[in-house]
All heavy atoms as TSV, in Angstrom:
chain	resi	resn	atom	element	x	y	z
A	1	MET	N	N	-21.999	5.095	-2.371
A	1	MET	CA	C	-20.598	4.888	-2.387
A	1	MET	C	C	-20.243	3.424	-2.542
A	1	MET	O	O	-20.897	2.505	-2.083
A	1	MET	CB	C	-19.980	5.298	-1.005
A	1	MET	CG	C	-20.245	6.761	-0.641
A	1	MET	SD	S	-19.074	7.666	-1.486
A	1	MET	CE	C	-19.426	9.364	-0.971
A	2	LYS	N	N	-19.139	3.185	-3.207
A	2	LYS	CA	C	-18.554	1.880	-3.339
A	2	LYS	C	C	-17.206	1.808	-2.750
A	2	LYS	O	O	-16.504	2.847	-2.588
A	2	LYS	CB	C	-18.528	1.541	-4.837
A	2	LYS	CG	C	-19.911	1.412	-5.440
A	2	LYS	CD	C	-19.808	1.047	-6.938
A	2	LYS	CE	C	-21.128	1.089	-7.569
A	2	LYS	NZ	N	-21.014	0.687	-9.077
A	3	THR	N	N	-16.686	0.555	-2.520
A	3	THR	CA	C	-15.261	0.373	-2.082
A	3	THR	C	C	-14.576	-0.572	-2.849
A	3	THR	O	O	-15.090	-1.565	-3.337
A	3	THR	CB	C	-15.289	-0.028	-0.555
A	3	THR	OG1	O	-16.061	-1.275	-0.397
A	3	THR	CG2	C	-16.010	1.009	0.357
A	4	LYS	N	N	-13.268	-0.483	-2.758
A	4	LYS	CA	C	-12.397	-1.427	-3.540
A	4	LYS	C	C	-11.167	-1.639	-2.565
A	4	LYS	O	O	-10.589	-0.718	-2.054
A	4	LYS	CB	C	-11.901	-0.677	-4.849
A	4	LYS	CG	C	-10.722	-1.540	-5.498
A	4	LYS	CD	C	-11.258	-2.730	-6.217
A	4	LYS	CE	C	-10.164	-3.509	-6.879
A	4	LYS	NZ	N	-10.674	-4.588	-7.710
A	5	CYS	N	N	-10.974	-2.886	-2.219
A	5	CYS	CA	C	-9.858	-3.131	-1.279
A	5	CYS	C	C	-8.618	-3.673	-2.077
A	5	CYS	O	O	-8.829	-4.508	-2.935
A	5	CYS	CB	C	-10.237	-4.237	-0.267
A	5	CYS	SG	S	-9.011	-4.666	0.971
A	6	ILE	N	N	-7.506	-3.018	-1.736
A	6	ILE	CA	C	-6.264	-3.467	-2.339
A	6	ILE	C	C	-5.399	-4.051	-1.224
A	6	ILE	O	O	-5.017	-3.333	-0.232
A	6	ILE	CB	C	-5.464	-2.422	-2.896
A	6	ILE	CG1	C	-6.486	-1.721	-4.076
A	6	ILE	CG2	C	-4.164	-2.724	-3.646
A	6	ILE	CD1	C	-5.980	-0.366	-4.615
A	7	ARG	N	N	-4.934	-5.368	-1.355
A	7	ARG	CA	C	-3.949	-5.886	-0.398
A	7	ARG	C	C	-2.731	-6.116	-1.005
A	7	ARG	O	O	-2.596	-6.976	-2.028
A	7	ARG	CB	C	-4.610	-7.068	0.203
A	7	ARG	CG	C	-3.813	-7.812	1.439
A	7	ARG	CD	C	-4.566	-8.767	2.210
A	7	ARG	NE	N	-3.757	-9.499	3.116
A	7	ARG	CZ	C	-3.452	-9.015	4.318
A	7	ARG	NH1	N	-3.916	-7.835	4.762
A	7	ARG	NH2	N	-2.736	-9.661	5.152
A	8	VAL	N	N	-1.576	-5.786	-0.255
A	8	VAL	CA	C	-0.236	-6.088	-0.794
A	8	VAL	C	C	0.556	-6.652	0.267
A	8	VAL	O	O	0.484	-6.199	1.445
A	8	VAL	CB	C	0.403	-4.729	-1.268
A	8	VAL	CG1	C	1.864	-4.952	-1.710
A	8	VAL	CG2	C	-0.356	-4.031	-2.244
A	9	GLU	N	N	1.237	-7.865	-0.151
A	9	GLU	CA	C	2.047	-8.513	0.836
A	9	GLU	C	C	3.479	-8.586	0.190
A	9	GLU	O	O	3.551	-9.032	-1.021
A	9	GLU	CB	C	1.586	-9.900	1.296
A	9	GLU	CG	C	0.291	-9.885	2.013
A	9	GLU	CD	C	-0.094	-11.250	2.627
A	9	GLU	OE1	O	0.347	-12.277	1.974
A	9	GLU	OE2	O	-0.832	-11.261	3.515
A	10	GLN	N	N	4.477	-8.360	0.980
A	10	GLN	CA	C	5.884	-8.288	0.392
A	10	GLN	C	C	6.872	-8.878	1.392
A	10	GLN	O	O	6.609	-8.900	2.546
A	10	GLN	CB	C	6.298	-6.860	0.185
A	10	GLN	CG	C	5.407	-6.049	-0.833
A	10	GLN	CD	C	5.670	-4.585	-0.776
A	10	GLN	OE1	O	6.052	-4.006	0.165
A	10	GLN	NE2	N	5.531	-4.087	-1.946
A	11	LYS	N	N	7.860	-9.385	0.823
A	11	LYS	CA	C	8.929	-9.932	1.716
A	11	LYS	C	C	9.657	-8.856	2.467
A	11	LYS	O	O	10.011	-8.857	3.593
A	11	LYS	CB	C	9.958	-10.759	0.901
A	11	LYS	CG	C	9.398	-12.118	0.409
A	11	LYS	CD	C	10.461	-12.853	-0.332
A	11	LYS	CE	C	9.791	-14.172	-0.779
A	11	LYS	NZ	N	10.772	-15.001	-1.260
A	12	GLU	N	N	9.851	-7.673	1.775
A	12	GLU	CA	C	10.479	-6.607	2.316
A	12	GLU	C	C	9.620	-5.263	2.003
A	12	GLU	O	O	9.159	-5.360	0.877
A	12	GLU	CB	C	11.917	-6.290	1.713
A	12	GLU	CG	C	12.946	-7.393	2.114
A	12	GLU	CD	C	13.299	-7.536	3.534
A	12	GLU	OE1	O	13.232	-6.429	4.287
A	12	GLU	OE2	O	13.535	-8.588	4.047
A	13	ALA	N	N	9.514	-4.430	2.849
A	13	ALA	CA	C	8.677	-3.235	2.675
A	13	ALA	C	C	9.150	-2.461	1.491
A	13	ALA	O	O	10.366	-2.031	1.360
A	13	ALA	CB	C	8.575	-2.356	3.862
A	14	ASN	N	N	8.361	-2.243	0.457
A	14	ASN	CA	C	8.636	-1.455	-0.753
A	14	ASN	C	C	7.413	-0.535	-0.904
A	14	ASN	O	O	6.488	-0.807	-1.654
A	14	ASN	CB	C	8.899	-2.287	-1.944
A	14	ASN	CG	C	9.250	-1.483	-3.120
A	14	ASN	OD1	O	8.992	-0.294	-3.210
A	14	ASN	ND2	N	9.884	-2.177	-4.096
A	15	THR	N	N	7.422	0.628	-0.302
A	15	THR	CA	C	6.360	1.624	-0.325
A	15	THR	C	C	6.016	2.059	-1.777
A	15	THR	O	O	4.973	2.487	-2.094
A	15	THR	CB	C	6.383	2.741	0.631
A	15	THR	OG1	O	7.639	3.422	0.458
A	15	THR	CG2	C	6.335	2.091	2.043
A	16	LEU	N	N	7.131	2.173	-2.556
A	16	LEU	CA	C	6.953	2.703	-4.026
A	16	LEU	C	C	6.153	1.662	-4.779
A	16	LEU	O	O	5.298	2.109	-5.571
A	16	LEU	CB	C	8.315	2.803	-4.519
A	16	LEU	CG	C	9.109	4.047	-4.114
A	16	LEU	CD1	C	10.525	4.145	-4.677
A	16	LEU	CD2	C	8.474	5.437	-4.173
A	17	GLU	N	N	6.368	0.522	-4.609
A	17	GLU	CA	C	5.527	-0.600	-5.205
A	17	GLU	C	C	4.034	-0.465	-4.875
A	17	GLU	O	O	3.052	-0.579	-5.612
A	17	GLU	CB	C	6.029	-1.979	-4.930
A	17	GLU	CG	C	5.374	-3.114	-5.678
A	17	GLU	CD	C	5.826	-4.423	-5.408
A	17	GLU	OE1	O	6.993	-4.558	-4.937
A	17	GLU	OE2	O	5.003	-5.425	-5.572
A	18	VAL	N	N	3.845	-0.299	-3.464
A	18	VAL	CA	C	2.492	-0.119	-3.050
A	18	VAL	C	C	1.855	1.133	-3.581
A	18	VAL	O	O	0.694	0.915	-4.149
A	18	VAL	CB	C	2.452	0.059	-1.493
A	18	VAL	CG1	C	1.046	0.333	-0.926
A	18	VAL	CG2	C	2.966	-1.336	-0.764
A	19	ASP	N	N	2.526	2.278	-3.654
A	19	ASP	CA	C	1.975	3.355	-4.259
A	19	ASP	C	C	1.640	3.260	-5.680
A	19	ASP	O	O	0.543	3.743	-6.200
A	19	ASP	CB	C	2.926	4.650	-4.262
A	19	ASP	CG	C	3.147	5.152	-2.640
A	19	ASP	OD1	O	2.317	4.729	-1.884
A	19	ASP	OD2	O	4.009	5.892	-2.441
A	20	SER	N	N	2.562	2.504	-6.384
A	20	SER	CA	C	2.320	2.200	-7.832
A	20	SER	C	C	1.003	1.348	-8.076
A	20	SER	O	O	0.235	1.648	-8.924
A	20	SER	CB	C	3.478	1.458	-8.443
A	20	SER	OG	O	3.228	1.148	-9.760
A	21	LYS	N	N	0.790	0.416	-7.232
A	21	LYS	CA	C	-0.408	-0.528	-7.391
A	21	LYS	C	C	-1.671	0.229	-7.016
A	21	LYS	O	O	-2.701	0.129	-7.670
A	21	LYS	CB	C	-0.203	-1.674	-6.431
A	21	LYS	CG	C	0.698	-2.707	-6.912
A	21	LYS	CD	C	0.787	-3.853	-6.041
A	21	LYS	CE	C	1.750	-4.849	-6.625
A	21	LYS	NZ	N	1.847	-6.226	-5.963
A	22	VAL	N	N	-1.610	1.192	-6.006
A	22	VAL	CA	C	-2.744	1.965	-5.563
A	22	VAL	C	C	-3.049	2.962	-6.691
A	22	VAL	O	O	-4.351	3.130	-7.075
A	22	VAL	CB	C	-2.537	2.656	-4.240
A	22	VAL	CG1	C	-3.663	3.703	-4.017
A	22	VAL	CG2	C	-2.474	1.647	-3.158
A	23	ASN	N	N	-2.053	3.700	-7.157
A	23	ASN	CA	C	-2.213	4.693	-8.315
A	23	ASN	C	C	-2.766	3.946	-9.582
A	23	ASN	O	O	-3.687	4.547	-10.288
A	23	ASN	CB	C	-0.939	5.434	-8.535
A	23	ASN	CG	C	-0.646	6.270	-7.491
A	23	ASN	OD1	O	-1.494	6.812	-6.712
A	23	ASN	ND2	N	0.683	6.661	-7.382
A	24	GLU	N	N	-2.357	2.822	-9.881
A	24	GLU	CA	C	-2.835	2.035	-11.010
A	24	GLU	C	C	-4.392	1.663	-10.770
A	24	GLU	O	O	-5.172	1.967	-11.837
A	24	GLU	CB	C	-2.121	0.724	-11.174
A	24	GLU	CG	C	-2.500	-0.182	-12.313
A	24	GLU	CD	C	-1.781	-1.515	-12.389
A	24	GLU	OE1	O	-0.500	-1.459	-12.074
A	24	GLU	OE2	O	-2.337	-2.381	-12.928
A	25	GLU	N	N	-4.821	1.375	-9.754
A	25	GLU	CA	C	-6.246	1.007	-9.507
A	25	GLU	C	C	-7.058	2.251	-9.517
A	25	GLU	O	O	-8.155	2.369	-10.053
A	25	GLU	CB	C	-6.427	0.350	-8.112
A	25	GLU	CG	C	-7.762	-0.271	-7.911
A	25	GLU	CD	C	-8.194	-1.192	-9.094
A	25	GLU	OE1	O	-7.391	-2.083	-9.429
A	25	GLU	OE2	O	-9.246	-1.119	-9.523
A	26	ILE	N	N	-6.496	3.454	-9.006
A	26	ILE	CA	C	-7.251	4.694	-9.029
A	26	ILE	C	C	-7.406	5.110	-10.572
A	26	ILE	O	O	-8.481	5.553	-10.829
A	26	ILE	CB	C	-6.436	5.761	-8.270
A	26	ILE	CG1	C	-6.522	5.517	-6.683
A	26	ILE	CG2	C	-6.976	7.197	-8.546
A	26	ILE	CD1	C	-5.632	6.386	-5.877
A	27	ARG	N	N	-6.313	4.981	-11.213
A	27	ARG	CA	C	-6.488	5.323	-12.758
A	27	ARG	C	C	-7.548	4.538	-13.383
A	27	ARG	O	O	-8.386	5.073	-14.258
A	27	ARG	CB	C	-5.038	5.001	-13.421
A	27	ARG	CG	C	-4.365	6.310	-13.701
A	27	ARG	CD	C	-3.103	6.140	-14.456
A	27	ARG	NE	N	-1.973	6.143	-13.544
A	27	ARG	CZ	C	-1.211	5.156	-13.172
A	27	ARG	NH1	N	-1.360	3.996	-13.750
A	27	ARG	NH2	N	-0.243	5.297	-12.290
A	28	ARG	N	N	-7.595	3.198	-13.178
A	28	ARG	CA	C	-8.575	2.331	-13.706
A	28	ARG	C	C	-10.026	2.769	-13.351
A	28	ARG	O	O	-10.910	2.869	-14.157
A	28	ARG	CB	C	-8.427	0.900	-13.221
A	28	ARG	CG	C	-7.406	0.123	-14.012
A	28	ARG	CD	C	-7.460	-1.320	-13.614
A	28	ARG	NE	N	-6.203	-1.904	-13.655
A	28	ARG	CZ	C	-5.654	-2.802	-13.110
A	28	ARG	NH1	N	-6.427	-3.526	-12.146
A	28	ARG	NH2	N	-4.494	-3.439	-13.265
A	29	LEU	N	N	-10.158	3.048	-12.104
A	29	LEU	CA	C	-11.569	3.492	-11.709
A	29	LEU	C	C	-11.892	4.806	-12.303
A	29	LEU	O	O	-13.030	5.109	-12.687
A	29	LEU	CB	C	-11.571	3.597	-10.104
A	29	LEU	CG	C	-11.487	2.275	-9.350
A	29	LEU	CD1	C	-11.341	2.494	-7.864
A	29	LEU	CD2	C	-12.801	1.584	-9.597
A	30	GLU	N	N	-10.898	5.754	-12.310
A	30	GLU	CA	C	-11.307	7.105	-13.004
A	30	GLU	C	C	-11.567	6.859	-14.389
A	30	GLU	O	O	-12.385	7.630	-14.957
A	30	GLU	CB	C	-10.133	8.121	-12.706
A	30	GLU	CG	C	-10.129	8.505	-11.228
A	30	GLU	CD	C	-8.901	9.431	-10.878
A	30	GLU	OE1	O	-7.868	9.445	-11.553
A	30	GLU	OE2	O	-9.084	10.217	-9.914
A	31	GLN	N	N	-10.918	6.135	-15.073
A	31	GLN	CA	C	-11.081	5.844	-16.570
A	31	GLN	C	C	-12.515	5.314	-16.805
A	31	GLN	O	O	-13.057	5.489	-17.900
A	31	GLN	CB	C	-10.053	4.921	-17.190
A	31	GLN	CG	C	-8.694	5.630	-17.314
A	31	GLN	CD	C	-7.669	4.550	-17.816
A	31	GLN	OE1	O	-7.780	3.370	-17.813
A	31	GLN	NE2	N	-6.506	5.135	-18.145
A	32	GLN	N	N	-13.012	4.582	-15.814
A	32	GLN	CA	C	-14.457	4.028	-15.838
A	32	GLN	C	C	-15.400	5.029	-15.425
A	32	GLN	O	O	-16.672	4.776	-15.397
A	32	GLN	CB	C	-14.524	2.740	-15.026
A	32	GLN	CG	C	-13.613	1.678	-15.397
A	32	GLN	CD	C	-13.660	0.537	-14.405
A	32	GLN	OE1	O	-14.424	0.512	-13.429
A	32	GLN	NE2	N	-12.881	-0.587	-14.723
A	33	GLY	N	N	-14.942	6.261	-15.127
A	33	GLY	CA	C	-15.870	7.468	-14.810
A	33	GLY	C	C	-16.223	7.607	-13.309
A	33	GLY	O	O	-17.075	8.368	-12.978
A	34	HIS	N	N	-15.478	6.872	-12.523
A	34	HIS	CA	C	-15.675	6.925	-11.008
A	34	HIS	C	C	-15.009	8.087	-10.454
A	34	HIS	O	O	-13.919	8.514	-11.102
A	34	HIS	CB	C	-15.313	5.645	-10.328
A	34	HIS	CG	C	-16.157	4.466	-10.752
A	34	HIS	ND1	N	-17.484	4.378	-10.454
A	34	HIS	CD2	C	-15.788	3.370	-11.498
A	34	HIS	CE1	C	-18.040	3.203	-10.928
A	34	HIS	NE2	N	-16.985	2.568	-11.659
A	35	LYS	N	N	-15.290	8.571	-9.320
A	35	LYS	CA	C	-14.669	9.633	-8.712
A	35	LYS	C	C	-14.151	9.130	-7.324
A	35	LYS	O	O	-15.010	8.663	-6.521
A	35	LYS	CB	C	-15.506	10.919	-8.551
A	35	LYS	CG	C	-14.848	12.069	-7.850
A	35	LYS	CD	C	-15.635	13.282	-7.864
A	35	LYS	CE	C	-14.819	14.416	-7.156
A	35	LYS	NZ	N	-15.495	15.642	-7.135
A	36	ILE	N	N	-12.885	9.221	-6.897
A	36	ILE	CA	C	-12.348	8.701	-5.671
A	36	ILE	C	C	-12.690	9.771	-4.662
A	36	ILE	O	O	-12.501	10.935	-4.764
A	36	ILE	CB	C	-10.851	8.576	-5.768
A	36	ILE	CG1	C	-10.439	7.696	-6.885
A	36	ILE	CG2	C	-10.239	8.095	-4.414
A	36	ILE	CD1	C	-11.002	6.146	-6.754
A	37	LYS	N	N	-13.359	9.340	-3.627
A	37	LYS	CA	C	-13.857	10.193	-2.535
A	37	LYS	C	C	-12.789	10.195	-1.405
A	37	LYS	O	O	-12.593	11.240	-0.755
A	37	LYS	CB	C	-15.170	9.781	-1.989
A	37	LYS	CG	C	-16.238	9.982	-3.012
A	37	LYS	CD	C	-16.263	11.303	-3.557
A	37	LYS	CE	C	-17.616	12.053	-3.201
A	37	LYS	NZ	N	-17.628	13.452	-3.667
A	38	ASP	N	N	-12.261	8.984	-1.030
A	38	ASP	CA	C	-11.362	8.893	0.105
A	38	ASP	C	C	-10.511	7.605	-0.017
A	38	ASP	O	O	-10.834	6.702	-0.714
A	38	ASP	CB	C	-12.193	8.750	1.427
A	38	ASP	CG	C	-11.343	9.080	2.662
A	38	ASP	OD1	O	-10.214	9.491	2.665
A	38	ASP	OD2	O	-11.970	9.173	3.764
A	39	ILE	N	N	-9.463	7.541	0.741
A	39	ILE	CA	C	-8.457	6.381	0.733
A	39	ILE	C	C	-8.215	6.206	2.189
A	39	ILE	O	O	-7.788	7.076	2.969
A	39	ILE	CB	C	-7.177	6.675	-0.104
A	39	ILE	CG1	C	-7.458	7.043	-1.507
A	39	ILE	CG2	C	-6.258	5.524	0.130
A	39	ILE	CD1	C	-6.291	7.448	-2.295
A	40	LYS	N	N	-8.476	4.917	2.568
A	40	LYS	CA	C	-8.124	4.606	4.049
A	40	LYS	C	C	-7.110	3.298	3.951
A	40	LYS	O	O	-7.113	2.368	3.251
A	40	LYS	CB	C	-9.387	4.001	4.651
A	40	LYS	CG	C	-10.553	5.017	4.765
A	40	LYS	CD	C	-10.220	6.187	5.690
A	40	LYS	CE	C	-11.529	7.011	5.785
A	40	LYS	NZ	N	-11.165	8.091	6.658
A	41	ILE	N	N	-6.229	3.435	4.922
A	41	ILE	CA	C	-5.288	2.309	5.207
A	41	ILE	C	C	-5.931	1.479	6.321
A	41	ILE	O	O	-6.227	1.891	7.347
A	41	ILE	CB	C	-3.860	2.798	5.595
A	41	ILE	CG1	C	-3.273	3.656	4.520
A	41	ILE	CG2	C	-3.073	1.588	5.945
A	41	ILE	CD1	C	-1.924	4.132	4.808
A	42	ALA	N	N	-6.335	0.241	5.982
A	42	ALA	CA	C	-7.016	-0.620	6.863
A	42	ALA	C	C	-6.167	-1.311	7.806
A	42	ALA	O	O	-6.426	-1.479	8.958
A	42	ALA	CB	C	-7.899	-1.548	6.129
A	43	VAL	N	N	-5.147	-1.984	7.253
A	43	VAL	CA	C	-4.258	-2.856	8.066
A	43	VAL	C	C	-2.757	-2.653	7.624
A	43	VAL	O	O	-2.544	-2.567	6.372
A	43	VAL	CB	C	-4.599	-4.332	7.987
A	43	VAL	CG1	C	-3.659	-5.180	8.704
A	43	VAL	CG2	C	-6.083	-4.491	8.265
A	44	GLY	N	N	-1.921	-2.549	8.492
A	44	GLY	CA	C	-0.516	-2.581	8.172
A	44	GLY	C	C	0.347	-3.479	9.162
A	44	GLY	O	O	-0.102	-3.656	10.305
A	45	ARG	N	N	1.283	-4.134	8.571
A	45	ARG	CA	C	2.074	-5.083	9.463
A	45	ARG	C	C	3.566	-5.069	8.845
A	45	ARG	O	O	3.859	-4.942	7.667
A	45	ARG	CB	C	1.611	-6.489	9.348
A	45	ARG	CG	C	2.503	-7.493	10.078
A	45	ARG	CD	C	2.029	-8.879	9.860
A	45	ARG	NE	N	2.448	-9.353	8.526
A	45	ARG	CZ	C	1.776	-10.215	7.734
A	45	ARG	NH1	N	0.658	-10.585	8.173
A	45	ARG	NH2	N	2.278	-10.525	6.654
A	46	ASP	N	N	4.527	-4.886	9.731
A	46	ASP	CA	C	5.791	-4.995	9.546
A	46	ASP	C	C	6.550	-5.824	10.557
A	46	ASP	O	O	6.957	-5.406	11.543
A	46	ASP	CB	C	6.485	-3.567	9.457
A	46	ASP	CG	C	7.830	-3.563	8.776
A	46	ASP	OD1	O	8.288	-4.597	8.225
A	46	ASP	OD2	O	8.470	-2.494	8.664
A	47	ALA	N	N	6.498	-7.124	10.296
A	47	ALA	CA	C	6.984	-8.219	11.151
A	47	ALA	C	C	8.485	-8.138	11.407
A	47	ALA	O	O	9.165	-8.010	10.466
A	47	ALA	CB	C	6.527	-9.588	10.801
A	48	ASP	N	N	8.859	-8.490	12.582
A	48	ASP	CA	C	10.263	-8.593	12.899
A	48	ASP	C	C	10.711	-9.798	12.210
A	48	ASP	O	O	10.116	-10.854	11.972
A	48	ASP	CB	C	10.363	-8.809	14.359
A	48	ASP	CG	C	11.867	-8.762	14.869
A	48	ASP	OD1	O	12.509	-7.688	14.973
A	48	ASP	OD2	O	12.436	-9.761	15.116
A	49	ILE	N	N	12.094	-9.880	11.912
A	49	ILE	CA	C	12.814	-11.079	11.286
A	49	ILE	C	C	12.525	-12.278	12.082
A	49	ILE	O	O	12.455	-13.348	11.492
A	49	ILE	CB	C	14.226	-10.672	11.014
A	49	ILE	CG1	C	14.803	-11.654	9.971
A	49	ILE	CG2	C	15.071	-10.699	12.332
A	49	ILE	CD1	C	16.050	-11.172	9.371
A	50	THR	N	N	12.388	-12.147	13.384
A	50	THR	CA	C	12.346	-13.385	14.195
A	50	THR	C	C	10.866	-13.959	14.129
A	50	THR	O	O	10.718	-15.002	14.732
A	50	THR	CB	C	12.661	-13.069	15.714
A	50	THR	OG1	O	11.792	-12.075	16.119
A	50	THR	CG2	C	14.086	-12.582	15.852
A	51	ALA	N	N	9.991	-13.280	13.461
A	51	ALA	CA	C	8.603	-13.841	13.424
A	51	ALA	C	C	8.516	-15.085	12.566
A	51	ALA	O	O	7.559	-15.798	12.708
A	51	ALA	CB	C	7.691	-12.657	12.868
A	52	GLY	N	N	9.428	-15.310	11.733
A	52	GLY	CA	C	9.426	-16.507	10.927
A	52	GLY	C	C	8.434	-16.474	9.761
A	52	GLY	O	O	8.159	-17.449	9.131
A	53	LEU	N	N	7.917	-15.312	9.389
A	53	LEU	CA	C	7.012	-15.140	8.269
A	53	LEU	C	C	7.806	-14.902	6.997
A	53	LEU	O	O	8.935	-14.279	6.924
A	53	LEU	CB	C	6.143	-13.904	8.422
A	53	LEU	CG	C	5.175	-13.962	9.741
A	53	LEU	CD1	C	4.556	-12.678	9.938
A	53	LEU	CD2	C	4.168	-15.155	9.504
A	54	GLU	N	N	7.334	-15.569	5.936
A	54	GLU	CA	C	8.002	-15.306	4.576
A	54	GLU	C	C	7.777	-13.916	4.153
A	54	GLU	O	O	8.664	-13.269	3.693
A	54	GLU	CB	C	7.476	-16.401	3.553
A	54	GLU	CG	C	8.192	-16.219	2.296
A	54	GLU	CD	C	7.610	-17.183	1.230
A	54	GLU	OE1	O	7.092	-18.316	1.655
A	54	GLU	OE2	O	7.765	-16.864	0.062
A	55	LYS	N	N	6.465	-13.499	4.202
A	55	LYS	CA	C	6.136	-12.189	3.739
A	55	LYS	C	C	5.921	-11.369	5.045
A	55	LYS	O	O	4.848	-11.468	5.681
A	55	LYS	CB	C	4.887	-12.176	2.814
A	55	LYS	CG	C	5.163	-12.818	1.499
A	55	LYS	CD	C	4.030	-12.748	0.594
A	55	LYS	CE	C	4.473	-13.408	-0.687
A	55	LYS	NZ	N	3.347	-13.373	-1.669
A	56	LYS	N	N	6.915	-10.472	5.335
A	56	LYS	CA	C	6.863	-9.778	6.622
A	56	LYS	C	C	6.162	-8.441	6.520
A	56	LYS	O	O	5.798	-7.968	7.590
A	56	LYS	CB	C	8.336	-9.440	6.957
A	56	LYS	CG	C	9.183	-10.662	7.241
A	56	LYS	CD	C	10.633	-10.328	7.568
A	56	LYS	CE	C	11.527	-11.441	7.643
A	56	LYS	NZ	N	12.086	-11.821	6.444
A	57	TYR	N	N	5.886	-7.967	5.413
A	57	TYR	CA	C	5.106	-6.597	5.237
A	57	TYR	C	C	3.816	-6.825	4.540
A	57	TYR	O	O	3.749	-7.490	3.605
A	57	TYR	CB	C	6.068	-5.661	4.414
A	57	TYR	CG	C	5.476	-4.291	4.392
A	57	TYR	CD1	C	5.396	-3.383	5.348
A	57	TYR	CD2	C	4.813	-3.820	3.197
A	57	TYR	CE1	C	4.899	-2.219	5.218
A	57	TYR	CE2	C	4.269	-2.562	2.987
A	57	TYR	CZ	C	4.339	-1.720	4.099
A	57	TYR	OH	O	3.836	-0.548	4.018
A	58	SER	N	N	2.814	-6.322	5.124
A	58	SER	CA	C	1.413	-6.414	4.645
A	58	SER	C	C	0.642	-5.138	4.829
A	58	SER	O	O	0.801	-4.497	5.937
A	58	SER	CB	C	0.642	-7.566	5.230
A	58	SER	OG	O	-0.577	-7.593	4.848
A	59	ILE	N	N	-0.060	-4.724	3.804
A	59	ILE	CA	C	-0.994	-3.501	3.907
A	59	ILE	C	C	-2.190	-3.652	3.140
A	59	ILE	O	O	-2.100	-4.282	2.121
A	59	ILE	CB	C	-0.174	-2.253	3.511
A	59	ILE	CG1	C	-0.864	-0.971	3.923
A	59	ILE	CG2	C	0.267	-2.255	2.047
A	59	ILE	CD1	C	-0.047	0.237	3.865
A	60	SER	N	N	-3.242	-3.142	3.709
A	60	SER	CA	C	-4.567	-3.171	2.925
A	60	SER	C	C	-5.026	-1.634	2.777
A	60	SER	O	O	-4.963	-0.937	3.790
A	60	SER	CB	C	-5.645	-3.954	3.770
A	60	SER	OG	O	-5.255	-5.290	3.724
A	61	ILE	N	N	-5.368	-1.324	1.654
A	61	ILE	CA	C	-5.886	0.059	1.390
A	61	ILE	C	C	-7.310	-0.067	0.899
A	61	ILE	O	O	-7.612	-0.866	0.011
A	61	ILE	CB	C	-4.966	0.675	0.271
A	61	ILE	CG1	C	-3.540	0.881	0.880
A	61	ILE	CG2	C	-5.511	2.027	-0.086
A	61	ILE	CD1	C	-2.491	0.105	0.302
A	62	ILE	N	N	-8.141	0.713	1.206
A	62	ILE	CA	C	-9.562	0.755	0.867
A	62	ILE	C	C	-9.768	2.050	0.097
A	62	ILE	O	O	-9.528	3.156	0.609
A	62	ILE	CB	C	-10.548	0.699	2.059
A	62	ILE	CG1	C	-10.331	-0.669	2.771
A	62	ILE	CG2	C	-11.934	0.842	1.504
A	62	ILE	CD1	C	-11.136	-0.870	3.952
A	63	LEU	N	N	-10.141	1.979	-1.176
A	63	LEU	CA	C	-10.520	3.061	-1.935
A	63	LEU	C	C	-12.099	3.341	-1.938
A	63	LEU	O	O	-12.804	2.334	-2.113
A	63	LEU	CB	C	-10.118	2.953	-3.428
A	63	LEU	CG	C	-8.689	2.732	-3.728
A	63	LEU	CD1	C	-8.478	2.439	-5.217
A	63	LEU	CD2	C	-7.774	3.862	-3.238
A	64	ILE	N	N	-12.536	4.488	-1.551
A	64	ILE	CA	C	-13.979	4.799	-1.439
A	64	ILE	C	C	-14.286	5.649	-2.684
A	64	ILE	O	O	-13.610	6.762	-2.810
A	64	ILE	CB	C	-14.199	5.498	-0.183
A	64	ILE	CG1	C	-13.849	4.516	1.046
A	64	ILE	CG2	C	-15.797	5.783	-0.081
A	64	ILE	CD1	C	-13.953	5.134	2.360
A	65	TYR	N	N	-15.191	5.287	-3.481
A	65	TYR	CA	C	-15.495	5.950	-4.713
A	65	TYR	C	C	-16.944	5.943	-4.967
A	65	TYR	O	O	-17.696	5.208	-4.415
A	65	TYR	CB	C	-14.653	5.480	-5.880
A	65	TYR	CG	C	-14.996	4.048	-6.287
A	65	TYR	CD1	C	-15.917	3.785	-7.283
A	65	TYR	CD2	C	-14.475	2.949	-5.597
A	65	TYR	CE1	C	-16.303	2.444	-7.636
A	65	TYR	CE2	C	-14.714	1.650	-5.856
A	65	TYR	CZ	C	-15.670	1.444	-6.996
A	65	TYR	OH	O	-15.921	0.003	-7.186
A	66	GLU	N	N	-17.346	6.763	-5.937
A	66	GLU	CA	C	-18.706	6.762	-6.408
A	66	GLU	C	C	-18.746	6.843	-7.978
A	66	GLU	O	O	-17.774	7.056	-8.598
A	66	GLU	CB	C	-19.559	7.976	-5.843
A	66	GLU	CG	C	-18.954	9.324	-6.012
A	66	GLU	CD	C	-19.922	10.367	-5.503
A	66	GLU	OE1	O	-20.612	10.163	-4.464
A	66	GLU	OE2	O	-19.784	11.400	-6.060
């Protein structure tokens, strides 16, 4: 088994953009002949506006494939 980590940081949460990036990477791996076995969400953050962070939303996705 192999893994691929995808990390996305955004100013505002845009789950459609996250889905698009993950699906794009899945397509690439499948075109190379790999088979996706599992997808895990490793870390998620949605910081409050008072946190003072420029990029308030962050998520890491791990693709497990062979």
